[in-house]
N, C-alpha and C positions, 0 to 999 in steps of 0.2 A: 565288279573285281578288278580290279585295275590290270588294265592292258600294258604287256612288252613296252619299253619306249615313250609311254604317254605321262605325260607329269600331269597332275592333278592339283589344281593351287586353292586352298580354301581361303585366302584372304589375299589383299592387294594394299600395299601400301609404298611409298618412295623409299623408305626406309631398310624394307625387307628388298626392297632388287638393287642397292646400292650393296646389302650385304653379299645377295648372291651373283652379284655380276660378274666378278668373276668365272663362276662356276658357267653361266649361261652363257657366255663369251665366247667360253671354247667348246661350247654346243653350237652355239652359233654360225661359228667358224668351221667345224665339222661339216654343219649341214651345207653350207657353203660349197665348202670342199668337193663334198660329194655331186653335187648337183652339175658343177661345173666339170667335172670328171666325166660325170653322165652323158655330158651336152658333148664332150670331146668325144668321149667314145662312139656318141650316135650322131657325127654331124653327116654322116651318110648314108643315116639307116631312114629318117623320116616320118616313121612310126613309135607310135605312144607305148613305151616298156610299161607290162604288167608285171608285177611284182607281189609275190605272195607276203610279201612285210606287214603290207597295211592289213592285215588279217590277224585275229586273235586268236592263237592256236590254243585260248584254255577255253573259249567260249561256251556256252551254259552245251548241256547233250542235246536241248531241242532249237537251238540255233540252228535251220540247216543252211540258212542265205547263202552265209559263207564257206560252203564246201570249197574244195579244191578240184571236184567234179561239176561244180554245174556254175560256174564263171561267163555268162557269154558277153560279150564286149568287140561292139562296131567300132573302128576304126578305119582314117583313113591317110595314105601317105599323100607326099608332095606332088606323086604322078596321079592321084585324085583315085589309084583302084583299091578299091577298097576289101577287106579280108572280116570274118567274124574269127573270135577265138574262143575256144572251152578249154581249160583247165580239168581235164581227167585225171590225172593222179595214174597213168599205169593202169589202166585197162585195158589198150591195144597191145600186144607182145605177139612174136612171133609165134606163142605156144596158143593164143588166141584168131581170129579170123580176118588176118589181111592175106593180101598174096601179091606177086608182082605184077598181075594180071598182063599174063602174056598175050590175050586175045586181042589186047590193045595195041593196036600199032603206034609208032611212033611219031610223034607232032611234036614240030618246033615250038617251044616256048616266044612268045611275043617278048619284045625287050622291058615293054611294061610289066610284065609275070614274072621277068627273069629280075628284076629290080625291086618287087617288092620281095621275093624268094628270100633274094639277098639279103634285103634287110631282117625279114624275119628271123634269119638262121643267126646273123649276128646281133640281135637283142633276146633272143628267147631261146638259143642251144645254153644248157649250162657251160658248154666249154667255152663261149663267148668267142666263137672266131672272130677277125676283124674284118669289116664287109670288103677293104682294098684286098684283104687278101685272098677271098672268095675270087677266084677265076671266070667270067663268061664262058670258057666252054665248058666248064660243068655243068652248068645250068642252061642247056640248049633244050634239051627233053627230057622224059620221065625216066628213063636209060643212066643219061650220064648225071642226073640228078642224084638216083639213088644211090647209084655210084661214087658218089662224095660224101652225102649223107651216111654211105656204110662207113666211110673213113673216119667219119666224128663217133659215131659208135651206133652198136649192131640193132636199134632197135627205132631210130628217127626215119622215117620213109615220107614218100609222095602217098597221096592216096587219089585217084581218080576219082570224080563224081562218081560211076554208077557203083566203086564202090563205099564208098563216102554213105550213101543214100542207104546200102546195104547193111553199114556199121548203126547206122542211125535209127534205122528201122530196129534191129534187134535190142538196139536199149531202151526201147520204149517198154514202159511199164503193163502198158494193154498196147498187144499186137497181134497180126495175123501169123499163123505160123502153126506147125505140126506137133509139137510137145518137145523140142528139143535144146539141148547146148553143144555148140562146135568148139572143138580143138583139132590143133595140128601137130599131128604126132608124127615125125618122120617122112614129112611130106604124104601123110595119110591122114584123111579125116574121120577124127573119133566122134562117134556119134552118142552124147549123155541124155539119155531118155527121164523126163521129168518128172515126178512123182504124179500121177495120175492124168499125167499129160494124155495126148492120143494115141503118141507112139505108144508111151506105156500100157495102155490099155489093149494096145491092140497086138500084146504079148514082149514086147520089147524091156526088160526092165533091169538090164545090167548093159553097160556103156560095149556096144563093139562100132565095126568100122564100115563107113558108109561105101560102098562099090559103086552103082549106079544111080542115077538119079534121073529119071523119066528116059528110062533104056540109057542113058548116055552116061559113060563111064566119066568118072569125078576125080579132075585131076585138081591139088589145090594151088597150083600154076598157073589155073585156066580158070576166071574167075564165072567164063561165060557159063562152066559145067556144074557150078550149083548156086547160080543168082535166081534161079526156079523158086529155092525156100521163100522168098521175098516176093517175085514175080507174079505167080500164081495167083488170082482170084477168090476170093471166098469161096467155097462149096465144090471149089474143085478140088479132083486129085491128084496125087503125086505119087508116085511108083520108085520105090524105093529099094535097093538089096543090097543087105546089113551084111557082113562076114564077120566072124569070132577073129582075135585073132591070129590062130595059126595060116588063116585065109582055107581053110580045106573046106568049108562047108556056108552052103549061102541061104539067107531066108529073105523073100518077099514079102514087101508088104504096100498095100496100097491105103492111104492116110488122107482124109478131106481135110481141106486148109481149114481152120477155125480160127475165131478170136482167141486171143488166151492172155493170160497173163502172167507177168515173169515173175518166176519162185528163185530168190537168190541164196535162199534157208530152205531145208528140209528136216524136217524134225521125226524121231522112229524110236523105237524103244523094242531089244530085242533081248528076252530073259532080263536079266538084274543090270543089262547096260543100256543108257541113252545114248544116241548118234544124233549130231548135229550137222548135218551137211553143209559149209556154206561155197556156193557157186560163186559170189563175188558179193565185197564187200562196199552195199553200195545206201544210200540214205535211210532205206526204213528197217536196216538188218539191223542194225542196235535194238530194235523194241521187239521185232520178232524173238530174237533170241533171249534176250531178256526173260520173256513170257515160256521158251524153251527149257532154257535155266531151271524155274520153278517151278514146271511139270518134273525135270528129272531131279531133285534134289531129294527124292526119296531111294534112287535107283544107286547101286553101289559105284559102277564106273559110267563115267562119263566120258566119250571120243568124240573129238571137234574135227571133221573129216573135208580136208581141204586139197585133197586129192584131184578135184578140177579144177580149181579154183586161180583163175589167170591174175588175178589183183583184184582192182577199185578204188573207190575212196580211200583215202589216206584218214581222214577225221574218223569216216565210218569203221577202221582198222582200232584208231585210237579208243572210240567206245569203248566198241569191244571187249580189245585188251582192257579195260579199267573196268571191266566184270571179275577179273581174276587179279588183278595188284593192288597195292594200293595207290590212294592219290599221288597225285604229283611225281611221278616216277616218269623220267626221259624214254618215249616210243621209238623216237628219231630223233633226227635233224633232218634238215633240208637246205643243202649249201648251193652256190654259182659262183662261179668262178667272176671275180671280182665284186661280189655282194657285200654291204656292209657287215651286216654281221646274221650268222647261219639262224633258220626259224624252228624254235623245238617245238616238238608235241608232246604234251605230258598227258599220263591218263590223268582222271575224272576219279569225282569223289561222288560215287553213283552203288547201285546197288552191288553189291560181293555177294561170288557163288562159292558155295562152299566143300566145293570136292577137293578133297586132299589129293588126290593124285587124279590127271586127265593125262590124257592118251590125245595123239595128233597124229593124225594120217597124210603121208604129202606122196608128192608122185613125180615124174619130168615134167609134169602142168602147171606145179604149183608156183608161181611167182610173184612178186611184186610186194605189194601190201600183204598179201597172203605171208611172203616169206618174213615181213617185217612183223607182222605179228607173231610168230613162232619165236624170233628172236627178242621179242620183249617179256614171253614167257619164261623162254628157257633163262636168261640172266635175271632173272626177278621172281620168277613162282618157287616154290619148294623139292616139285614133283611133276615135271614134265616126263614124259614117252614119248619119241618121236618113231612113226612105223610108217615103211612105204621103201621108197625111193628117194635120192638126192635130188633136189629142187633145181630151181632152172640158175638163180642167183642173181636174179635182179634186181637189182637196188638204183631204180631210177625214174624219179617221176615225168609224167609228160605231159605234152600241151598239142590240140590241137586245132591248128587254123586255120579256116575256112575262107576260099579264095573266092573272089569274084564271079568267078565262071563253075564254083560250086567243087571243086578238087578241093585239097587241100594237104598240109602239111601236118606230117605227126615229128614233132620234136622230141628230143629228151629236155626238158629243161630243168631239172634239180636233179643232183646224187642222192640220195639217201646213205643216211648211216645207222650202224649197231647201236644200242643202248650206249655204248660204252665210246658214242661219241667217232667209232673208226672205220672206215669203207669198209661199204659187204659188199661193191659191186664186181660181178663176177666167180663170187665165192658160193656155192650152192648151200644150200645146209643138209649135214652129214646124218640122216638118220638113225637112233640107238637100234634097231633094226633093220636089216634090207626085205622088203615083200619086190618079185618084181612080178614084172608082166601079166602072162593071164591071171595066176591068183591077184595080182594088185587091184583087177577089175570089180574084182564079184568080192563086194561087201560081206557074205557068209563068212567066207574064205579068210577076209582079214581081221573080223571079230574074232577067230579060232585063235591069234594070237594074242587077245588082249587075256589078262588076267587079274 
C-alpha cells in the first residue's frame, strides 16, 4: 500500500531524471522552504517537533505500533532539560480524571523548567503560539501556567507528578483497583462499575456518585481526597459511600483492592437487542468489537453505548468505524496551524456489520474520539439513531509531555474535523431523542426507547 506523500520509484535512468526534473525541482524547493520556515519558527525552541505526518493513516489494522496513543519519544532541549512525549489522542478531558489539585501548594518553577514549558507550548500546541509572545510571568507556577493554557483552549493543562502517576496507573491494562471508571459530572465524581468487577459484584450495577472515600468527603478539586484509589495496597480495604443522582440516599461499600484487567468494552444481550458499551477507544477495542458484532448478527437491534466514553485512540476509532462504513471514507482530519497539509484518517477494508439500523447512546460525558465516531456514522451510514444527551463537543487531539521532574504538560496538539472537513470543536452532537439524568444512568430504562 502506498503511503501518502511517499514516492515509489520502479527504475532509474538519466533520461527519466531529466524528464521529471521540473517536477522534482518543484518538490525539492517546497521541502527546502518548509525546513527553513520550521527553523525560523523554532529558533527559540530547542526541542524537536513531533509531527504525525510521518505516520501512515491507511496502515493495516494490525499495525498498532503507529497508533497515536502510544508513541513515546525522549528529547533533550538546549538547556539539557529532558522530557518524554506521548501522543494520547484525547483521552484526558474535563469529563475524565484530572483536576486543578488544590491540595498542592503553589511552587515557583525554575528558569530551565519555564524555558522547556515555553518551547513545548510553541512547538506542540495546535495554535502554535510564538515563543517570544509567551511571557515569563505566565509560566512562573502551576496556577499562572494553567491560567495561560486555559486562554489557549479549555483542555490544555499542567499535570503535577502525583496526578500523572494516577493517570498512568489507570491507563494500564492490568492494575490494582476495585473495578470502576471515574468521570467528572459538574464537580461531582461519577462511579461507573465494571461488569463483574469487585464493586459490581458487591451490588453496584449502575453508575452512581462517589460521596466519601475512606471516611473522607471527595472533592473533585482536591486530588488527595481520591488518590487512595491507587495508593491503597493490594488486599487492603477501601470504604466508599455511593449516592444516586438525587443524593437522597446512600449505600456503604467495603471493597478489597485487587489486581484487575481493564475492560474497555462490555457486551450484553437483552431480549432481541445486542448492546456494545465502549468506555474507551483503545488498541484492543477493534478486535473485541468485531467478535461482539459477530455474536450480535442474529439480534434484531444493535446498540452502541457511548454514554461513558470520554474518547481514546483515533486509530482505534477509525478501526471501529470501518466495521460500519465502506472502505476509503474520510472519518476525520487532523489539522494544525502552520502544518504543511492536514492528516486524513480513512476507513479500512475489513469486516462489515450487517445491521440495517444502529442505535447510539450518548451523554454529557461522550467526547472526543467517541464524537468523531458518531459523526462518521451520521454522515455516512443510512440509518443511525442517537439517543441520550448532547455530547461535549470536543474535537481536539492531545499530547502529554512528561518533564524531568515527572510532572507533565497536556497540550491540545491537533484540531479534528467532521467528515465534511469542517471544524467541529465546541459543537456537541444533539441526539435525535433526548433522555436526561437519572433515566440516562439506567441501561434498562434507556433500552425501553429502542424500537
